[in-house]
py3Dmol code that shows the C-alpha trace and the ligand (Angstrom):
import py3Dmol

protein = """\
ATOM      1  CA  MET A   1     -12.058 -39.793  20.938  1.00  0.00           C
ATOM      2  CA  LYS A   2     -15.624 -39.498  22.176  1.00  0.00           C
ATOM      3  CA  ARG A   3     -16.100 -38.962  25.878  1.00  0.00           C
ATOM      4  CA  SER A   4     -19.176 -40.022  27.857  1.00  0.00           C
ATOM      5  CA  VAL A   5     -20.390 -39.105  31.346  1.00  0.00           C
ATOM      6  CA  LEU A   6     -21.998 -42.046  33.138  1.00  0.00           C
ATOM      7  CA  ASN A   7     -21.048 -41.268  36.741  1.00  0.00           C
ATOM      8  CA  ILE A   8     -20.298 -37.941  38.418  1.00  0.00           C
ATOM      9  CA  LEU A   9     -16.820 -39.329  39.160  1.00  0.00           C
ATOM     10  CA  ASP A  10     -16.146 -39.336  35.400  1.00  0.00           C
ATOM     11  CA  LEU A  11     -15.641 -35.588  35.910  1.00  0.00           C
ATOM     12  CA  SER A  12     -12.630 -34.369  37.896  1.00  0.00           C
ATOM     13  CA  VAL A  13     -12.980 -31.650  40.534  1.00  0.00           C
ATOM     14  CA  GLU A  14     -11.211 -29.289  38.103  1.00  0.00           C
ATOM     15  CA  GLU A  15     -13.739 -30.131  35.377  1.00  0.00           C
ATOM     16  CA  LEU A  16     -16.615 -29.527  37.808  1.00  0.00           C
ATOM     17  CA  ASP A  17     -15.094 -26.113  38.568  1.00  0.00           C
ATOM     18  CA  GLN A  18     -14.895 -25.460  34.816  1.00  0.00           C
ATOM     19  CA  LEU A  19     -18.554 -26.500  34.289  1.00  0.00           C
ATOM     20  CA  ILE A  20     -19.669 -24.240  37.135  1.00  0.00           C
ATOM     21  CA  ALA A  21     -17.659 -21.332  35.685  1.00  0.00           C
ATOM     22  CA  THR A  22     -19.211 -21.917  32.240  1.00  0.00           C
ATOM     23  CA  ALA A  23     -22.731 -22.174  33.706  1.00  0.00           C
ATOM     24  CA  ASN A  24     -22.235 -18.923  35.622  1.00  0.00           C
ATOM     25  CA  ASP A  25     -21.008 -17.259  32.423  1.00  0.00           C
ATOM     26  CA  ILE A  26     -24.050 -18.562  30.508  1.00  0.00           C
ATOM     27  CA  ILE A  27     -26.305 -17.082  33.218  1.00  0.00           C
ATOM     28  CA  ALA A  28     -24.513 -13.720  32.924  1.00  0.00           C
ATOM     29  CA  ASN A  29     -24.111 -13.678  29.109  1.00  0.00           C
ATOM     30  CA  PRO A  30     -26.704 -15.955  27.464  1.00  0.00           C
ATOM     31  CA  ALA A  31     -26.426 -14.294  24.015  1.00  0.00           C
ATOM     32  CA  LYS A  32     -22.760 -15.325  23.791  1.00  0.00           C
ATOM     33  CA  TYR A  33     -23.839 -18.981  23.722  1.00  0.00           C
ATOM     34  CA  SER A  34     -26.910 -18.796  21.496  1.00  0.00           C
ATOM     35  CA  GLU A  35     -25.241 -20.242  18.382  1.00  0.00           C
ATOM     36  CA  LYS A  36     -22.467 -22.350  19.913  1.00  0.00           C
ATOM     37  CA  CYS A  37     -24.108 -25.633  18.858  1.00  0.00           C
ATOM     38  CA  LYS A  38     -25.531 -24.498  15.524  1.00  0.00           C
ATOM     39  CA  GLY A  39     -25.750 -27.543  13.227  1.00  0.00           C
ATOM     40  CA  LYS A  40     -25.400 -30.025  16.127  1.00  0.00           C
ATOM     41  CA  LYS A  41     -28.078 -32.481  17.251  1.00  0.00           C
ATOM     42  CA  LEU A  42     -28.845 -33.922  20.683  1.00  0.00           C
ATOM     43  CA  ALA A  43     -30.796 -37.198  20.921  1.00  0.00           C
ATOM     44  CA  THR A  44     -32.813 -37.665  24.116  1.00  0.00           C
ATOM     45  CA  LEU A  45     -33.505 -41.401  24.560  1.00  0.00           C
ATOM     46  CA  PHE A  46     -35.818 -41.723  27.553  1.00  0.00           C
ATOM     47  CA  PHE A  47     -36.955 -45.252  28.361  1.00  0.00           C
ATOM     48  CA  GLU A  48     -38.428 -43.999  31.661  1.00  0.00           C
ATOM     49  CA  PRO A  49     -40.632 -40.969  32.541  1.00  0.00           C
ATOM     50  CA  SER A  50     -39.103 -37.540  33.077  1.00  0.00           C
ATOM     51  CA  THR A  51     -40.127 -33.904  33.142  1.00  0.00           C
ATOM     52  CA  ARG A  52     -37.046 -31.953  34.249  1.00  0.00           C
ATOM     53  CA  THR A  53     -34.159 -33.965  32.882  1.00  0.00           C
ATOM     54  CA  ARG A  54     -35.497 -34.490  29.363  1.00  0.00           C
ATOM     55  CA  LEU A  55     -36.971 -31.037  28.940  1.00  0.00           C
ATOM     56  CA  SER A  56     -33.932 -29.297  30.430  1.00  0.00           C
ATOM     57  CA  PHE A  57     -31.604 -31.205  28.091  1.00  0.00           C
ATOM     58  CA  GLU A  58     -33.810 -30.176  25.190  1.00  0.00           C
ATOM     59  CA  ALA A  59     -34.055 -26.542  26.354  1.00  0.00           C
ATOM     60  CA  ALA A  60     -30.281 -26.537  26.865  1.00  0.00           C
ATOM     61  CA  MET A  61     -29.605 -27.654  23.289  1.00  0.00           C
ATOM     62  CA  TYR A  62     -32.126 -25.179  21.828  1.00  0.00           C
ATOM     63  CA  GLU A  63     -30.557 -22.329  23.836  1.00  0.00           C
ATOM     64  CA  LEU A  64     -27.181 -23.316  22.372  1.00  0.00           C
ATOM     65  CA  GLY A  65     -28.627 -23.014  18.859  1.00  0.00           C
ATOM     66  CA  GLY A  66     -28.725 -26.767  18.233  1.00  0.00           C
ATOM     67  CA  ASN A  67     -31.527 -29.204  17.446  1.00  0.00           C
ATOM     68  CA  VAL A  68     -33.111 -32.102  19.296  1.00  0.00           C
ATOM     69  CA  LEU A  69     -34.577 -35.475  18.353  1.00  0.00           C
ATOM     70  CA  GLY A  70     -35.573 -38.491  20.412  1.00  0.00           C
ATOM     71  CA  PHE A  71     -38.292 -40.327  22.259  1.00  0.00           C
ATOM     72  CA  SER A  72     -39.840 -40.000  25.692  1.00  0.00           C
ATOM     73  CA  GLU A  73     -40.983 -43.572  26.337  1.00  0.00           C
ATOM     74  CA  ALA A  74     -39.679 -47.009  25.436  1.00  0.00           C
ATOM     75  CA  ASN A  75     -43.005 -47.947  23.822  1.00  0.00           C
ATOM     76  CA  SER A  76     -42.584 -45.366  21.084  1.00  0.00           C
ATOM     77  CA  SER A  77     -39.155 -46.756  20.116  1.00  0.00           C
ATOM     78  CA  SER A  78     -38.121 -50.084  18.604  1.00  0.00           C
ATOM     79  CA  ALA A  79     -37.176 -51.248  22.116  1.00  0.00           C
ATOM     80  CA  ALA A  80     -40.867 -52.259  22.198  1.00  0.00           C
ATOM     81  CA  LYS A  81     -40.046 -54.704  19.373  1.00  0.00           C
ATOM     82  CA  GLY A  82     -37.064 -56.104  21.252  1.00  0.00           C
ATOM     83  CA  GLU A  83     -34.195 -53.955  19.940  1.00  0.00           C
ATOM     84  CA  SER A  84     -31.180 -53.910  22.274  1.00  0.00           C
ATOM     85  CA  VAL A  85     -29.703 -50.811  23.921  1.00  0.00           C
ATOM     86  CA  ALA A  86     -26.469 -51.489  22.000  1.00  0.00           C
ATOM     87  CA  ASP A  87     -28.210 -51.484  18.609  1.00  0.00           C
ATOM     88  CA  THR A  88     -30.251 -48.416  19.570  1.00  0.00           C
ATOM     89  CA  ALA A  89     -27.033 -46.565  20.459  1.00  0.00           C
ATOM     90  CA  LYS A  90     -25.315 -47.577  17.192  1.00  0.00           C
ATOM     91  CA  THR A  91     -28.378 -46.447  15.229  1.00  0.00           C
ATOM     92  CA  VAL A  92     -28.814 -43.094  16.965  1.00  0.00           C
ATOM     93  CA  SER A  93     -25.091 -42.364  16.486  1.00  0.00           C
ATOM     94  CA  CYS A  94     -25.923 -42.120  12.757  1.00  0.00           C
ATOM     95  CA  TYR A  95     -28.382 -39.289  13.435  1.00  0.00           C
ATOM     96  CA  ALA A  96     -27.094 -37.263  16.395  1.00  0.00           C
ATOM     97  CA  ASP A  97     -23.857 -35.711  17.716  1.00  0.00           C
ATOM     98  CA  ILE A  98     -24.556 -36.487  21.386  1.00  0.00           C
ATOM     99  CA  ILE A  99     -26.992 -38.711  23.314  1.00  0.00           C
ATOM    100  CA  ALA A 100     -28.698 -38.249  26.702  1.00  0.00           C
ATOM    101  CA  MET A 101     -30.186 -41.544  27.896  1.00  0.00           C
ATOM    102  CA  ARG A 102     -32.453 -42.465  30.809  1.00  0.00           C
ATOM    103  CA  HIS A 103     -33.164 -46.139  31.413  1.00  0.00           C
ATOM    104  CA  PRO A 104     -34.754 -48.160  34.256  1.00  0.00           C
ATOM    105  CA  LYS A 105     -31.907 -50.693  34.179  1.00  0.00           C
ATOM    106  CA  GLU A 106     -28.686 -49.855  36.012  1.00  0.00           C
ATOM    107  CA  GLY A 107     -25.776 -49.799  33.555  1.00  0.00           C
ATOM    108  CA  ALA A 108     -27.844 -49.352  30.379  1.00  0.00           C
ATOM    109  CA  PRO A 109     -26.231 -45.963  29.547  1.00  0.00           C
ATOM    110  CA  MET A 110     -22.823 -47.633  29.942  1.00  0.00           C
ATOM    111  CA  VAL A 111     -23.820 -50.261  27.358  1.00  0.00           C
ATOM    112  CA  ALA A 112     -24.952 -47.416  25.108  1.00  0.00           C
ATOM    113  CA  ALA A 113     -21.634 -45.591  25.583  1.00  0.00           C
ATOM    114  CA  MET A 114     -19.673 -48.744  24.686  1.00  0.00           C
ATOM    115  CA  ASN A 115     -21.578 -49.018  21.411  1.00  0.00           C
ATOM    116  CA  ALA A 116     -22.203 -45.409  20.386  1.00  0.00           C
ATOM    117  CA  SER A 117     -19.756 -43.439  18.269  1.00  0.00           C
ATOM    118  CA  VAL A 118     -20.872 -40.165  19.918  1.00  0.00           C
ATOM    119  CA  PRO A 119     -20.773 -39.049  23.591  1.00  0.00           C
ATOM    120  CA  VAL A 120     -23.439 -40.558  25.874  1.00  0.00           C
ATOM    121  CA  ILE A 121     -24.696 -38.798  29.010  1.00  0.00           C
ATOM    122  CA  ASN A 122     -26.386 -40.870  31.716  1.00  0.00           C
ATOM    123  CA  ALA A 123     -29.691 -39.091  32.428  1.00  0.00           C
ATOM    124  CA  GLY A 124     -30.533 -41.561  35.231  1.00  0.00           C
ATOM    125  CA  ASP A 125     -30.121 -45.356  35.313  1.00  0.00           C
ATOM    126  CA  GLY A 126     -32.430 -47.243  37.660  1.00  0.00           C
ATOM    127  CA  GLY A 127     -31.513 -46.727  41.328  1.00  0.00           C
ATOM    128  CA  HIS A 128     -27.851 -46.241  40.432  1.00  0.00           C
ATOM    129  CA  ASN A 129     -26.670 -42.799  39.275  1.00  0.00           C
ATOM    130  CA  HIS A 130     -27.955 -39.466  38.003  1.00  0.00           C
ATOM    131  CA  PRO A 131     -24.853 -37.351  37.331  1.00  0.00           C
ATOM    132  CA  THR A 132     -26.532 -34.397  35.624  1.00  0.00           C
ATOM    133  CA  GLN A 133     -28.938 -33.968  38.571  1.00  0.00           C
ATOM    134  CA  THR A 134     -25.789 -33.766  40.671  1.00  0.00           C
ATOM    135  CA  LEU A 135     -24.491 -31.022  38.383  1.00  0.00           C
ATOM    136  CA  ALA A 136     -27.718 -29.108  39.109  1.00  0.00           C
ATOM    137  CA  ASP A 137     -27.266 -29.763  42.845  1.00  0.00           C
ATOM    138  CA  LEU A 138     -23.633 -28.623  42.794  1.00  0.00           C
ATOM    139  CA  LEU A 139     -24.346 -25.343  41.008  1.00  0.00           C
ATOM    140  CA  THR A 140     -27.172 -24.683  43.482  1.00  0.00           C
ATOM    141  CA  ILE A 141     -24.963 -25.400  46.504  1.00  0.00           C
ATOM    142  CA  TYR A 142     -22.162 -23.266  45.043  1.00  0.00           C
ATOM    143  CA  ARG A 143     -24.433 -20.313  44.307  1.00  0.00           C
ATOM    144  CA  GLU A 144     -26.082 -20.532  47.744  1.00  0.00           C
ATOM    145  CA  LYS A 145     -22.995 -21.230  49.877  1.00  0.00           C
ATOM    146  CA  GLY A 146     -20.095 -19.866  47.798  1.00  0.00           C
ATOM    147  CA  SER A 147     -18.023 -23.019  48.418  1.00  0.00           C
ATOM    148  CA  PHE A 148     -18.341 -26.799  48.805  1.00  0.00           C
ATOM    149  CA  ASP A 149     -16.111 -27.059  51.875  1.00  0.00           C
ATOM    150  CA  ASN A 150     -17.088 -27.548  55.539  1.00  0.00           C
ATOM    151  CA  LEU A 151     -20.765 -28.299  54.914  1.00  0.00           C
ATOM    152  CA  THR A 152     -22.991 -30.618  56.953  1.00  0.00           C
ATOM    153  CA  ILE A 153     -25.374 -32.193  54.476  1.00  0.00           C
ATOM    154  CA  GLY A 154     -28.559 -33.968  55.570  1.00  0.00           C
ATOM    155  CA  LEU A 155     -29.939 -36.429  53.027  1.00  0.00           C
ATOM    156  CA  CYS A 156     -33.484 -37.417  53.908  1.00  0.00           C
ATOM    157  CA  GLY A 157     -35.999 -39.959  52.587  1.00  0.00           C
ATOM    158  CA  ASP A 158     -35.393 -42.848  50.211  1.00  0.00           C
ATOM    159  CA  LEU A 159     -31.620 -43.182  50.395  1.00  0.00           C
ATOM    160  CA  LYS A 160     -31.719 -46.749  49.075  1.00  0.00           C
ATOM    161  CA  PHE A 161     -33.293 -46.223  45.664  1.00  0.00           C
ATOM    162  CA  GLY A 162     -32.636 -42.474  45.316  1.00  0.00           C
ATOM    163  CA  ARG A 163     -29.979 -42.356  42.583  1.00  0.00           C
ATOM    164  CA  THR A 164     -29.529 -38.600  43.015  1.00  0.00           C
ATOM    165  CA  VAL A 165     -28.420 -39.227  46.612  1.00  0.00           C
ATOM    166  CA  HIS A 166     -25.757 -41.731  45.543  1.00  0.00           C
ATOM    167  CA  SER A 167     -24.343 -39.352  42.921  1.00  0.00           C
ATOM    168  CA  LEU A 168     -24.377 -36.370  45.315  1.00  0.00           C
ATOM    169  CA  ILE A 169     -22.521 -38.322  48.030  1.00  0.00           C
ATOM    170  CA  ASN A 170     -19.866 -39.309  45.470  1.00  0.00           C
ATOM    171  CA  ALA A 171     -19.485 -35.716  44.311  1.00  0.00           C
ATOM    172  CA  MET A 172     -19.426 -33.998  47.721  1.00  0.00           C
ATOM    173  CA  SER A 173     -17.070 -36.605  49.224  1.00  0.00           C
ATOM    174  CA  ARG A 174     -14.255 -34.982  47.228  1.00  0.00           C
ATOM    175  CA  TYR A 175     -14.428 -31.691  49.152  1.00  0.00           C
ATOM    176  CA  THR A 176     -12.821 -30.763  52.485  1.00  0.00           C
ATOM    177  CA  GLY A 177     -14.670 -30.879  55.806  1.00  0.00           C
ATOM    178  CA  VAL A 178     -17.915 -32.337  54.425  1.00  0.00           C
ATOM    179  CA  LYS A 179     -20.076 -34.416  56.796  1.00  0.00           C
ATOM    180  CA  PHE A 180     -23.185 -36.398  55.857  1.00  0.00           C
ATOM    181  CA  ILE A 181     -26.227 -37.033  58.049  1.00  0.00           C
ATOM    182  CA  LEU A 182     -28.245 -39.838  56.472  1.00  0.00           C
ATOM    183  CA  ILE A 183     -31.895 -39.674  57.545  1.00  0.00           C
ATOM    184  CA  SER A 184     -34.116 -42.546  56.419  1.00  0.00           C
ATOM    185  CA  PRO A 185     -36.357 -45.373  57.586  1.00  0.00           C
ATOM    186  CA  GLU A 186     -34.399 -48.564  58.373  1.00  0.00           C
ATOM    187  CA  GLU A 187     -35.605 -50.167  55.112  1.00  0.00           C
ATOM    188  CA  LEU A 188     -34.414 -47.273  52.940  1.00  0.00           C
ATOM    189  CA  LYS A 189     -30.864 -46.749  54.172  1.00  0.00           C
ATOM    190  CA  VAL A 190     -28.003 -45.881  51.825  1.00  0.00           C
ATOM    191  CA  PRO A 191     -26.702 -49.063  50.107  1.00  0.00           C
ATOM    192  CA  SER A 192     -23.592 -50.599  51.645  1.00  0.00           C
ATOM    193  CA  TYR A 193     -21.457 -49.936  48.544  1.00  0.00           C
ATOM    194  CA  VAL A 194     -22.103 -46.181  48.936  1.00  0.00           C
ATOM    195  CA  LYS A 195     -21.284 -46.348  52.679  1.00  0.00           C
ATOM    196  CA  GLN A 196     -18.112 -48.288  51.908  1.00  0.00           C
ATOM    197  CA  GLY A 197     -17.047 -45.498  49.537  1.00  0.00           C
ATOM    198  CA  MET A 198     -17.423 -42.938  52.357  1.00  0.00           C
ATOM    199  CA  LYS A 199     -15.522 -45.185  54.803  1.00  0.00           C
ATOM    200  CA  ASP A 200     -12.684 -45.728  52.318  1.00  0.00           C
ATOM    201  CA  GLN A 201     -12.263 -41.972  51.949  1.00  0.00           C
ATOM    202  CA  GLY A 202     -12.597 -41.230  55.676  1.00  0.00           C
ATOM    203  CA  ILE A 203     -15.746 -39.135  55.151  1.00  0.00           C
ATOM    204  CA  PRO A 204     -17.702 -38.750  58.416  1.00  0.00           C
ATOM    205  CA  TYR A 205     -21.354 -39.801  58.325  1.00  0.00           C
ATOM    206  CA  VAL A 206     -24.094 -40.722  60.774  1.00  0.00           C
ATOM    207  CA  GLN A 207     -27.353 -42.571  60.151  1.00  0.00           C
ATOM    208  CA  THR A 208     -30.583 -41.690  61.920  1.00  0.00           C
ATOM    209  CA  THR A 209     -34.324 -42.052  61.504  1.00  0.00           C
ATOM    210  CA  ASP A 210     -35.055 -38.708  63.227  1.00  0.00           C
ATOM    211  CA  LEU A 211     -34.995 -35.580  61.038  1.00  0.00           C
ATOM    212  CA  GLU A 212     -35.965 -33.063  63.733  1.00  0.00           C
ATOM    213  CA  SER A 213     -33.178 -34.036  66.144  1.00  0.00           C
ATOM    214  CA  VAL A 214     -30.464 -33.286  63.552  1.00  0.00           C
ATOM    215  CA  MET A 215     -32.099 -30.246  61.936  1.00  0.00           C
ATOM    216  CA  PRO A 216     -30.043 -27.624  63.897  1.00  0.00           C
ATOM    217  CA  GLU A 217     -26.777 -29.079  62.535  1.00  0.00           C
ATOM    218  CA  LEU A 218     -27.626 -28.885  58.850  1.00  0.00           C
ATOM    219  CA  ASP A 219     -26.249 -26.456  56.238  1.00  0.00           C
ATOM    220  CA  ILE A 220     -27.996 -28.346  53.417  1.00  0.00           C
ATOM    221  CA  LEU A 221     -31.166 -30.446  53.698  1.00  0.00           C
ATOM    222  CA  TYR A 222     -31.630 -32.645  50.610  1.00  0.00           C
ATOM    223  CA  MET A 223     -35.142 -34.095  50.695  1.00  0.00           C
ATOM    224  CA  THR A 224     -36.081 -36.996  48.412  1.00  0.00           C
ATOM    225  CA  ARG A 225     -39.208 -38.800  47.276  1.00  0.00           C
ATOM    226  CA  VAL A 226     -39.816 -42.458  48.161  1.00  0.00           C
ATOM    227  CA  GLN A 227     -39.262 -44.133  44.770  1.00  0.00           C
ATOM    228  CA  ARG A 228     -42.494 -46.038  44.229  1.00  0.00           C
ATOM    229  CA  GLU A 229     -41.342 -47.442  40.862  1.00  0.00           C
ATOM    230  CA  ARG A 230     -38.408 -49.297  42.470  1.00  0.00           C
ATOM    231  CA  PHE A 231     -40.447 -51.133  45.152  1.00  0.00           C
ATOM    232  CA  PHE A 232     -41.204 -54.821  44.814  1.00  0.00           C
ATOM    233  CA  ASN A 233     -44.594 -54.498  46.510  1.00  0.00           C
ATOM    234  CA  GLU A 234     -47.134 -51.714  46.931  1.00  0.00           C
ATOM    235  CA  GLU A 235     -47.722 -52.434  50.647  1.00  0.00           C
ATOM    236  CA  ASP A 236     -44.143 -51.526  51.555  1.00  0.00           C
ATOM    237  CA  TYR A 237     -44.373 -48.340  49.488  1.00  0.00           C
ATOM    238  CA  LEU A 238     -47.630 -47.288  51.184  1.00  0.00           C
ATOM    239  CA  ARG A 239     -46.147 -47.932  54.633  1.00  0.00           C
ATOM    240  CA  LEU A 240     -43.011 -45.881  53.943  1.00  0.00           C
ATOM    241  CA  LYS A 241     -44.123 -43.170  51.524  1.00  0.00           C
ATOM    242  CA  ASP A 242     -44.900 -40.497  54.118  1.00  0.00           C
ATOM    243  CA  SER A 243     -42.011 -41.238  56.482  1.00  0.00           C
ATOM    244  CA  TYR A 244     -40.826 -37.617  56.232  1.00  0.00           C
ATOM    245  CA  ILE A 245     -42.942 -34.588  55.459  1.00  0.00           C
ATOM    246  CA  LEU A 246     -41.133 -31.260  55.857  1.00  0.00           C
ATOM    247  CA  THR A 247     -43.485 -28.623  57.253  1.00  0.00           C
ATOM    248  CA  PRO A 248     -42.744 -25.061  58.480  1.00  0.00           C
ATOM    249  CA  ASP A 249     -43.017 -26.289  62.086  1.00  0.00           C
ATOM    250  CA  LYS A 250     -40.187 -28.779  61.552  1.00  0.00           C
ATOM    251  CA  LEU A 251     -37.873 -25.941  60.460  1.00  0.00           C
ATOM    252  CA  LYS A 252     -38.192 -24.019  63.752  1.00  0.00           C
ATOM    253  CA  ASN A 253     -34.745 -25.185  64.944  1.00  0.00           C
ATOM    254  CA  ALA A 254     -33.077 -25.003  61.522  1.00  0.00           C
ATOM    255  CA  LYS A 255     -30.269 -22.589  60.682  1.00  0.00           C
ATOM    256  CA  SER A 256     -31.376 -19.284  59.183  1.00  0.00           C
ATOM    257  CA  ASP A 257     -29.106 -19.951  56.183  1.00  0.00           C
ATOM    258  CA  LEU A 258     -30.126 -23.578  55.661  1.00  0.00           C
ATOM    259  CA  SER A 259     -30.546 -24.474  51.966  1.00  0.00           C
ATOM    260  CA  ILE A 260     -33.402 -26.891  51.241  1.00  0.00           C
ATOM    261  CA  LEU A 261     -32.871 -28.917  48.082  1.00  0.00           C
ATOM    262  CA  HIS A 262     -34.961 -31.622  46.390  1.00  0.00           C
ATOM    263  CA  PRO A 263     -34.280 -33.137  42.950  1.00  0.00           C
ATOM    264  CA  LEU A 264     -38.047 -33.204  42.313  1.00  0.00           C
ATOM    265  CA  PRO A 265     -40.595 -34.494  41.459  1.00  0.00           C
ATOM    266  CA  ARG A 266     -42.090 -33.812  44.883  1.00  0.00           C
ATOM    267  CA  VAL A 267     -44.946 -35.983  46.106  1.00  0.00           C
ATOM    268  CA  ASN A 268     -45.611 -35.236  49.813  1.00  0.00           C
ATOM    269  CA  GLU A 269     -42.126 -34.748  51.253  1.00  0.00           C
ATOM    270  CA  ILE A 270     -42.159 -30.945  51.336  1.00  0.00           C
ATOM    271  CA  ALA A 271     -45.291 -29.009  52.235  1.00  0.00           C
ATOM    272  CA  VAL A 272     -46.179 -26.408  49.603  1.00  0.00           C
ATOM    273  CA  ALA A 273     -46.065 -23.799  52.411  1.00  0.00           C
ATOM    274  CA  ILE A 274     -42.246 -24.183  52.430  1.00  0.00           C
ATOM    275  CA  ASP A 275     -42.015 -22.957  48.813  1.00  0.00           C
ATOM    276  CA  SER A 276     -42.177 -19.317  49.908  1.00  0.00           C
ATOM    277  CA  ASP A 277     -39.465 -19.792  52.572  1.00  0.00           C
ATOM    278  CA  PRO A 278     -36.251 -18.081  51.330  1.00  0.00           C
ATOM    279  CA  ARG A 279     -34.359 -21.254  52.264  1.00  0.00           C
ATOM    280  CA  ALA A 280     -36.264 -23.301  49.631  1.00  0.00           C
ATOM    281  CA  CYS A 281     -33.920 -23.815  46.659  1.00  0.00           C
ATOM    282  CA  TYR A 282     -35.576 -26.624  44.695  1.00  0.00           C
ATOM    283  CA  PHE A 283     -36.969 -24.542  41.867  1.00  0.00           C
ATOM    284  CA  LYS A 284     -33.620 -22.742  41.557  1.00  0.00           C
ATOM    285  CA  GLN A 285     -32.151 -26.247  41.216  1.00  0.00           C
ATOM    286  CA  VAL A 286     -34.427 -26.900  38.232  1.00  0.00           C
ATOM    287  CA  LEU A 287     -33.118 -23.817  36.421  1.00  0.00           C
ATOM    288  CA  ASN A 288     -29.519 -24.507  37.415  1.00  0.00           C
ATOM    289  CA  GLY A 289     -29.870 -27.972  35.865  1.00  0.00           C
ATOM    290  CA  LYS A 290     -30.474 -26.434  32.453  1.00  0.00           C
ATOM    291  CA  TYR A 291     -27.362 -24.231  32.697  1.00  0.00           C
ATOM    292  CA  MET A 292     -25.150 -27.105  33.833  1.00  0.00           C
ATOM    293  CA  ARG A 293     -26.458 -29.345  31.023  1.00  0.00           C
ATOM    294  CA  MET A 294     -25.612 -26.542  28.565  1.00  0.00           C
ATOM    295  CA  ALA A 295     -22.095 -26.415  30.004  1.00  0.00           C
ATOM    296  CA  LEU A 296     -21.756 -30.220  29.826  1.00  0.00           C
ATOM    297  CA  ILE A 297     -22.937 -30.391  26.197  1.00  0.00           C
ATOM    298  CA  LEU A 298     -20.344 -27.720  25.276  1.00  0.00           C
ATOM    299  CA  MET A 299     -17.612 -29.652  27.086  1.00  0.00           C
ATOM    300  CA  LEU A 300     -18.422 -33.032  25.526  1.00  0.00           C
ATOM    301  CA  LEU A 301     -18.806 -31.573  22.023  1.00  0.00           C
ATOM    302  CA  GLU A 302     -15.555 -29.657  22.583  1.00  0.00           C
ATOM    303  CA  VAL A 303     -17.193 -26.401  21.531  1.00  0.00           C
ATOM    304  CA  GLN A 304     -15.044 -23.369  22.489  1.00  0.00           C
TER     305      GLN A 304
END
"""
ligand_1 = """\
8
CP
N -34.919 -34.703 38.957
C -35.345 -35.467 37.915
O -34.628 -36.355 37.432
O -36.599 -35.165 37.480
P -37.340 -35.880 36.276
O -37.562 -37.320 36.665
O -38.609 -35.119 36.062
O -36.421 -35.824 35.079
"""
view = py3Dmol.view(width=600, height=400)
view.addModel(protein, "pdb")
view.setStyle({"model": 0}, {"cartoon": {"style": "trace"}})
view.addModel(ligand_1, "xyz")
view.setStyle({"model": 1}, {"stick": {}})
view.zoomTo()
view.show()
């Protein structure tokens, strides 16, 4: 039976622990993994732009000794001629052992998974989910904090369209003593279905527009970009795009062991001056994403 990962909740807490253990072992012993996927092929089907996700999937497969094929924009595939996601998935299943798909439409990777005969990984679907970014986030949090329990996590920026935020809330809601502080403009609050999920599980959260007032409480600060491509009009984007800009001055009341994360790409939300602060973890996140994607490919291909 093929197994796909469309949502971070498709992976149990035990499986997340296993992926983190594998990723840590890959970091410690990369040579052990260099031929694990010899003869296997990953297809990267990206109907929407990407730097990190596509290239880290490709680097992951190469570092496992496998090969990669695919496309990086819808216009260079037969989607431009009107081919459906279902037919694309059936076709690519004839060429590849596993598929990573990014698509601007929510649910498109699920349609692909229902039609493919090989595992499909959701590499980001519209404003919905981005489970492998969450894997990168989780490994980063684990390596920085040593545990997922008893953390106060501030999520700041575009919490409405930011799919990485929705996936991270789902993932972290399964650990003990986690509290969320949701920092956004009124127009970019977390969608009600995500809030309902937290309420149903009894997860404490507060909503605020003021980053500086909550800064001293935070163990993790997860900054996000305002998602221009999801806005219906440019005026609203221009009004909201610089709602939060993290500068060294704004960190003066932050904990000394705060971890600053960002899924990237960054536009203006974090001043470049923060990059040299030891609390900045966003480029570690990029690297951690590659290791977790290696671990996920091994799991889904059932490579020992
Ligand atoms: N974090 C992330 O998804 O980055 P890309 O859009 O560059 O893949």
